[in-house]
C-alpha positions as CSV (number, residue, x, y, z in Angstrom):
1,M,11.7,-38.1,11.4
2,G,8.9,-35.6,10.5
3,L,10.4,-33.1,13.0
4,L,13.8,-33.5,11.4
5,R,12.4,-32.9,7.9
6,R,10.5,-29.8,9.2
7,F,13.6,-28.1,10.5
8,L,16.2,-29.4,8.0
9,W,15.8,-26.9,5.3
10,P,15.6,-23.8,7.6
11,A,18.8,-25.1,9.3
12,I,20.5,-25.5,5.9
13,W,19.4,-22.0,4.8
14,L,20.8,-20.5,8.0
15,L,24.1,-22.2,7.6
16,V,24.4,-21.0,4.0
17,L,23.6,-17.4,5.0
18,L,25.9,-17.4,7.9
19,A,28.8,-18.7,5.8
20,F,28.2,-16.6,2.7
21,P,30.3,-13.5,3.5
22,L,33.1,-15.7,4.9
23,V,33.4,-17.7,1.7
24,W,32.7,-15.0,-0.8
25,D,34.6,-12.2,0.9
26,T,35.2,-9.5,-1.7
27,P,33.5,-6.1,-1.1
28,F,31.2,-6.6,-4.1
29,Q,30.1,-10.0,-3.0
30,Q,29.5,-8.9,0.6
31,R,27.5,-5.9,-0.6
32,L,25.5,-8.2,-2.9
33,G,24.6,-10.5,-0.1
34,T,23.6,-7.6,2.1
35,L,21.3,-6.2,-0.5
36,V,19.7,-9.7,-1.0
37,L,18.9,-9.8,2.7
38,L,17.6,-6.3,2.8
39,Y,15.2,-6.9,-0.1
40,A,14.3,-10.3,1.3
41,I,13.1,-8.5,4.5
42,A,10.9,-6.1,2.4
43,A,9.6,-8.9,0.2
44,S,8.8,-11.1,3.3
45,A,6.9,-8.1,4.8
46,W,4.9,-7.7,1.6
47,N,4.2,-11.4,1.5
48,I,2.2,-11.2,4.7
49,V,-0.5,-9.2,3.0
50,G,0.1,-10.0,-0.7
51,G,0.9,-13.7,-0.4
52,Y,-1.1,-14.9,2.6
53,A,-4.1,-12.5,2.4
54,G,-4.1,-12.2,-1.4
55,Q,-4.2,-8.4,-1.4
56,V,-1.7,-7.4,-4.1
57,S,-0.4,-4.0,-2.9
58,V,1.7,-2.0,-5.4
59,G,2.0,0.9,-2.9
60,H,4.2,-0.7,-0.2
61,V,6.9,1.8,-1.1
62,V,5.0,4.2,1.1
63,F,5.9,2.2,4.2
64,F,9.4,1.6,3.0
65,G,9.8,5.4,2.6
66,C,8.3,6.0,6.1
67,G,11.0,3.9,7.6
68,A,13.8,5.5,5.6
69,Y,12.7,9.1,6.1
70,G,12.0,8.4,9.8
71,A,15.6,7.3,10.4
72,L,17.3,10.2,8.6
73,A,14.8,12.9,9.7
74,T,15.6,11.9,13.3
75,Y,19.3,12.5,12.6
76,T,18.8,15.7,10.6
77,H,16.5,17.5,13.0
78,L,17.2,16.0,16.4
79,G,20.9,14.9,16.0
80,L,20.0,11.4,17.3
81,P,21.4,8.2,15.7
82,P,19.3,7.2,12.7
83,I,18.4,3.9,14.4
84,A,16.4,6.0,16.9
85,G,14.1,7.0,14.1
86,L,13.1,3.4,13.4
87,P,10.1,3.4,15.9
88,L,9.0,6.8,14.4
89,G,9.0,5.3,10.9
90,V,7.2,2.2,12.0
91,A,4.5,4.3,13.8
92,A,4.1,6.5,10.8
93,S,3.7,3.5,8.4
94,V,1.1,1.9,10.7
95,A,-0.8,5.1,11.0
96,I,-0.9,5.5,7.2
97,A,-1.8,1.9,6.7
98,A,-4.7,2.2,9.2
99,V,-6.0,5.3,7.4
100,V,-5.5,3.9,3.9
101,G,-6.5,0.4,4.7
102,V,-10.1,1.2,5.7
103,P,-11.3,2.3,2.3
104,T,-8.8,0.3,0.1
105,L,-9.2,-3.1,1.7
106,R,-12.8,-3.0,0.8
107,L,-11.7,-3.3,-2.8
108,S,-10.5,-6.5,-4.5
109,G,-8.3,-7.5,-7.4
110,H,-6.8,-4.9,-9.6
111,Y,-9.0,-2.2,-8.0
112,F,-7.1,-2.5,-4.7
113,S,-3.7,-2.5,-6.6
114,M,-4.6,0.6,-8.5
115,A,-5.7,2.4,-5.3
116,T,-2.4,1.6,-3.6
117,I,-0.5,2.9,-6.6
118,A,-2.4,6.2,-6.4
119,V,-1.7,6.5,-2.6
120,A,2.1,5.9,-3.3
121,E,2.3,8.5,-5.9
122,L,0.4,11.0,-3.8
123,V,2.8,10.5,-0.9
124,R,5.8,10.8,-3.2
125,L,4.6,14.2,-4.5
126,V,3.8,15.4,-1.0
127,V,7.3,14.5,0.3
128,A,9.0,16.0,-2.8
129,N,7.4,19.3,-1.9
130,T,8.0,19.2,1.9
131,E,11.1,21.1,3.0
132,F,11.1,19.4,6.4
133,L,11.8,16.1,4.6
134,G,14.4,17.6,2.3
135,A,11.9,18.1,-0.6
136,A,13.4,16.9,-3.9
137,V,17.0,17.1,-2.5
138,G,16.4,14.5,0.2
139,L,18.1,13.9,3.5
140,S,21.5,12.6,4.5
141,G,22.9,10.6,7.4
142,P,26.0,11.1,9.4
143,T,29.1,11.8,7.2
144,V,31.4,10.3,9.8
145,P,30.3,7.9,12.6
146,R,30.0,9.6,16.0
147,S,29.5,6.4,17.9
148,V,28.7,2.8,17.2
149,L,24.9,3.7,17.5
150,D,25.2,5.5,14.2
151,L,25.7,2.1,12.5
152,S,28.0,3.7,10.0
153,F,30.5,1.0,8.8
154,T,33.0,1.1,6.0
155,S,32.4,-2.6,5.3
156,S,29.2,-4.4,4.3
157,L,29.9,-7.3,6.7
158,P,28.3,-5.7,9.8
159,Y,25.3,-4.7,7.8
160,Y,25.1,-8.2,6.5
161,Y,24.8,-9.8,9.9
162,L,22.5,-7.1,11.1
163,F,20.1,-7.6,8.2
164,L,20.4,-11.4,8.7
165,A,19.2,-11.0,12.3
166,V,16.3,-8.8,11.2
167,L,15.3,-11.3,8.4
168,A,15.4,-14.1,10.9
169,G,13.1,-12.2,13.2
170,T,10.8,-11.4,10.2
171,L,10.6,-15.0,9.1
172,A,10.0,-16.3,12.7
173,L,7.1,-13.8,13.0
174,T,5.7,-14.9,9.6
175,W,6.1,-18.6,10.6
176,R,4.2,-18.0,13.8
177,M,1.5,-16.1,12.0
178,E,1.3,-18.8,9.3
179,N,0.6,-21.5,11.9
180,S,-1.8,-19.5,14.0
181,R,-5.6,-18.8,13.6
182,M,-4.7,-15.6,11.7
183,G,-2.7,-17.6,9.1
184,Y,-5.5,-20.1,8.5
185,Y,-8.1,-17.3,8.2
186,L,-5.9,-15.3,5.8
187,R,-5.4,-18.3,3.5
188,A,-9.2,-19.0,3.6
189,I,-9.8,-15.3,2.7
190,K,-7.3,-15.5,-0.2
191,D,-9.1,-18.6,-1.6
192,S,-12.6,-17.2,-1.3
193,E,-13.4,-14.2,0.9
194,R,-17.2,-14.8,0.5
195,A,-16.8,-18.4,1.7
196,A,-14.6,-17.4,4.6
197,R,-17.2,-14.8,5.7
198,S,-20.0,-17.4,5.5
199,L,-18.0,-19.6,7.9
200,G,-17.6,-16.8,10.4
201,A,-14.2,-15.4,9.6
202,A,-13.9,-11.6,10.2
203,A,-12.3,-10.9,6.8
204,S,-12.0,-7.2,7.2
205,R,-10.4,-7.4,10.6
206,Y,-7.8,-10.0,9.6
207,K,-7.0,-8.3,6.3
208,M,-6.4,-5.1,8.3
209,R,-4.2,-6.9,10.8
210,A,-2.1,-8.4,8.0
211,Y,-1.8,-4.9,6.3
212,L,-0.7,-3.2,9.5
213,L,1.9,-5.9,10.3
214,S,3.2,-5.9,6.7
215,A,3.5,-2.1,6.8
216,A,5.4,-2.1,10.1
217,L,7.9,-4.7,8.8
218,T,8.3,-2.9,5.5
219,A,9.2,0.3,7.5
220,V,11.9,-1.6,9.3
221,A,13.4,-2.6,5.9
222,G,13.2,1.1,4.8
223,S,15.1,2.2,8.0
224,M,17.8,-0.4,7.4
225,Y,18.2,0.8,3.9
226,A,18.6,4.4,4.9
227,I,21.0,3.6,7.7
228,M,23.2,1.6,5.3
229,I,23.1,4.0,2.3
230,G,23.1,7.2,4.4
231,F,20.9,9.1,1.9
232,I,17.3,9.2,0.9
233,D,15.3,11.2,-1.6
234,P,11.8,10.8,-3.2
235,E,13.1,8.7,-6.0
236,S,15.2,6.3,-4.0
237,G,12.8,6.0,-1.0
238,L,9.4,6.4,-2.6
239,G,9.9,5.4,-6.3
240,I,7.2,3.0,-7.5
241,L,9.9,0.6,-8.8
242,I,10.7,-0.4,-5.2
243,S,7.1,-1.7,-4.8
244,V,7.3,-3.6,-8.1
245,K,10.7,-5.0,-7.2
246,I,9.6,-6.5,-3.8
247,L,6.3,-7.8,-5.3
248,I,8.2,-9.6,-8.1
249,M,10.7,-11.1,-5.7
250,A,7.9,-12.6,-3.6
251,A,6.0,-13.8,-6.7
252,L,9.2,-15.3,-8.2
253,G,10.1,-17.4,-5.2
254,G,6.5,-18.2,-4.3
255,T,3.8,-16.0,-2.6
256,G,2.3,-17.4,0.5
257,T,5.4,-19.4,1.3
258,L,7.9,-18.7,4.1
259,F,11.1,-18.8,2.1
260,G,9.7,-17.7,-1.3
261,P,10.7,-14.0,-0.9
262,L,14.2,-15.0,0.0
263,V,14.6,-17.2,-3.1
264,G,13.2,-14.4,-5.3
265,A,15.6,-11.8,-3.8
266,A,18.5,-14.2,-4.2
267,I,17.8,-14.4,-7.9
268,L,16.7,-10.8,-8.8
269,V,19.1,-8.7,-6.8
270,P,22.2,-10.3,-8.3
271,L,20.7,-9.9,-11.8
272,E,20.1,-6.3,-11.2
273,E,23.4,-5.5,-9.6
274,I,25.4,-7.4,-12.2
275,S,23.6,-5.8,-15.1
276,N,24.2,-2.3,-13.6
277,N,27.9,-3.1,-13.2
278,V,28.3,-4.5,-16.7
279,F,26.2,-2.0,-18.6
280,G,26.6,1.0,-16.4
281,G,23.7,3.5,-16.7
282,G,22.1,1.3,-19.3
283,G,21.7,-1.4,-16.7
284,A,18.7,0.4,-15.2
285,G,16.8,0.1,-18.4
286,L,17.7,-3.6,-18.6
287,T,16.3,-4.0,-15.1
288,F,12.9,-2.9,-16.4
289,V,13.1,-5.4,-19.2
290,V,14.0,-8.2,-16.8
291,Y,11.1,-7.3,-14.4
292,G,8.7,-7.3,-17.3
293,A,9.9,-10.6,-18.6
294,V,9.7,-12.2,-15.1
295,I,6.1,-10.9,-14.7
296,M,5.0,-12.4,-18.1
297,L,6.8,-15.8,-17.5
298,L,5.3,-16.1,-14.1
299,A,1.8,-15.2,-15.2
300,R,2.0,-17.6,-18.1
301,F,3.9,-20.6,-16.9
302,Q,4.3,-20.6,-13.1
303,P,1.9,-18.4,-11.1
304,G,2.8,-20.2,-7.9
305,G,6.5,-19.4,-8.1
306,L,9.7,-21.4,-8.1
307,L,9.1,-23.2,-4.7
308,E,5.8,-24.5,-6.0
309,L,7.5,-25.8,-9.1
310,L,10.2,-27.4,-7.0
311,G,7.6,-29.1,-4.8
312,R,5.8,-30.4,-7.9
313,L,9.0,-31.8,-9.4
314,R,9.8,-33.5,-6.0
315,A,6.3,-35.0,-5.8
316,R,6.7,-36.3,-9.4
317,A,10.1,-37.8,-8.7
318,A,8.7,-39.4,-5.5
319,G,5.8,-40.9,-7.5
320,R,8.1,-42.3,-10.1
321,G,10.3,-43.9,-7.3
322,A,7.2,-45.4,-5.7
323,R,6.1,-46.9,-9.0
324,R,9.5,-48.4,-9.6
325,A,9.6,-49.9,-6.2
326,A,6.1,-51.4,-6.7
């Protein structure tokens, strides 16, 4: 019975996600579902370091941009399919994370967050003035597909199932980490780094491992984004709002939980897309208002996210049922 409960909700989630584009089959709905999965990948990647290790990075857009620029730079300068640039983007993101992580992971709280913002803005300015990376104009992907390896589709449906496979791999990797020694150490470090160190946990080493893994998976999300959109520039690939977006998605669903980022993405992405469609250019301004409101509401009423609230309500309902039975 316990094993059944453990795998029941993941199986339900999987069935819902597999059936979504077949039930809601308009181009807008399929694109919406595809974007939800894409940002769920990015938010799940952030969750490894921000949710489990408690290191609130606001500069993860650097790694997202590494993946995106790696994919399209490979096509632009080498003529290879953009997917061939994914390993390059992952390698670049891991290298940057290794260099940046050594000094910044020694910081804690808002000092770490501020340092990651500074790094993100510095990288954006460097890219915006680098001709090899398209400078302020950006880079474009294939205008017409040359082969299936270009992953250039007219419908969102192939991207949907591609992103679903990547998300499943990301969640499986997160689940494995969560139930390993690394996961236990990260949660201990998040609760009290000093106490974790006193018990023999190598806090610096495990925080760095989480940071590198998170950077690599965020780069994968960036590559998927560039392959689908077919264009990248400093604003769309390295804008600080991307970091804020994936952070809020993870926090809304529940940081440090396996499915929290997916829940947050399933709520925020439709809100953003619908507001942009209804209000046109003014929808971008409304998005900032929504993000600000979400941050304030979470900080004031539910810091643990929606999944923690749901768990508390279920426990309360079970307690009432037990009292009635007694």
